[in-house]
Structure formats: C-alpha cells, structure tokens
C-alpha positions, -999 to 999 in steps of 0.1 A, spaced: 377 377 219 346 380 193 319 359 177 297 366 144 259 379 146 231 356 154 236 324 162 268 319 156 282 343 184 279 320 216 312 331 230 306 369 229 270 357 241 284 335 269 311 367 277 278 392 277 257 376 298 280 359 324 280 326 317 311 298 322 303 279 293 292 282 257 265 256 233 289 242 198 277 259 169 284 255 131 296 290 124 284 304 90 310 334 82 332 348 53 356 350 85 366 314 76 398 312 98 376 323 135 347 302 121 351 270 146 322 256 164 339 248 196 368 268 198 393 245 224 401 270 241 368 286 245 362 282 280 396 299 289 388 324 266 355 330 287 377 325 318 402 351 310 376 376 301 362 375 332 396 373 358 405 405 337 370 421 332 376 417 296 353 421 268 337 404 240 316 417 212 302 403 174 302 413 138 285 405 110 300 398 75 289 434 64 310 450 94 337 424 89 343 438 51 336 475 68 367 468 88 388 457 60 379 490 37 389 509 69 420 497 77 431 497 36 417 533 33 434 547 67 467 521 73 474 512 35 468 475 49 448 449 29 439 427 59 422 388 55 390 385 72 400 380 103 419 415 102 384 429 96 366 414 128 392 427 148 392 463 136 353 457 137 352 448 173 373 472 177 353 498 167 322 485 183 339 484 217 354 517 215 320 531 206 303 515 238 330 530 259 346 492 267 375 509 251 379 547 260 382 564 229 413 585 238 436 558 248 462 539 225 451 502 213 473 481 193 454 455 169 474 425 161 469 423 121 481 391 107 468 382 79 469 390 44 438 404 22 452 382 -9 440 349 12 405 357 13 395 380 -17 364 358 -23 352 375 4 354 413 -9 350 405 -47 317 429 -53 315 449 -23 346 468 -29 365 487 -57 370 472 -87 397 444 -89 430 450 -117 454 422 -124 490 431 -134 518 410 -135 542 410 -102 568 440 -113 572 477 -102 573 487 -138 532 470 -139 522 488 -107 534 521 -114 516 521 -154 485 506 -133 488 538 -113 498 565 -137 466 551 -158 444 552 -129 456 590 -116 449 601 -153 417 586 -157 408 600 -126 420 634 -133 398 635 -163 363 631 -147 
C-alpha cells in the first residue's frame, strides 16, 4: 500500500508508526487515480499489512515520473502515474531490504501512460504526434534513427 510525500502519505505513516488508523487528507499529486483523501479500504489495508508483516512507503511526484521512465526504458511499457508509484515504491522497498534484492517480484501495472500525459510533459523527452498507422511510426523511427546517427 502506498501514499504520497509530505503530509499526504497518511496510510504509509500510519503503517510505519504502527497505528491502526489514519487521518483523512486532501492529496495533491500527479497520481490522480490514487489521490483519494479518505480511501474506503484504508483501515483494512493497514490491518492486512499488520497481519502479513507488509510494508508501505511513499513517493514524491518526481519519483513517480522516475518510475514511469524506468519502466519505459527497461521494459518498453509506458505506464500511467499509478504504475510509476508502483515502480517507485518497489525500488524503495528493495533499497530498504523490505523486499530482498534477489527475490523475483511481480508488479501489477494496469494503466496506459497516454491517460496521464500531463504528468510527464516537460519532464521527459520531446513528444511526437503521428497518425495511428504503422507507416507513420516507421517513418518517424527512421527519421529519428537517421538524425541520431548524424550526431
């Protein structure tokens, strides 16, 4: 279970401090699909984490974007912001040893990055707009490859 940086990360703060409750907040994050100030299942999420020795962490908006970038560069998957949260938190839990570095882990990434372009515009490479055709894509790819070889 995750929540976001500073005052917005109430579920993860409650989990880290051993509380059975959290205070509702008004989230301010680029991950709009997860920005629920009073999640209906928050109490149950804390309970399950406690019963299973689960862990929680939080990520900043920049860490969300880094997670999106990592998934795109390493796996070729353009995820929406919730996927960036999943990757970012997994990185933190691995770094802290809560997920053993040599274990296999499955991350559920369900949303397409085209849903949340506003979260990454200005933070990633230049966007290109093409018509939805393989010919247009191949033409752009050829042009990009040619210009990169000129540098």
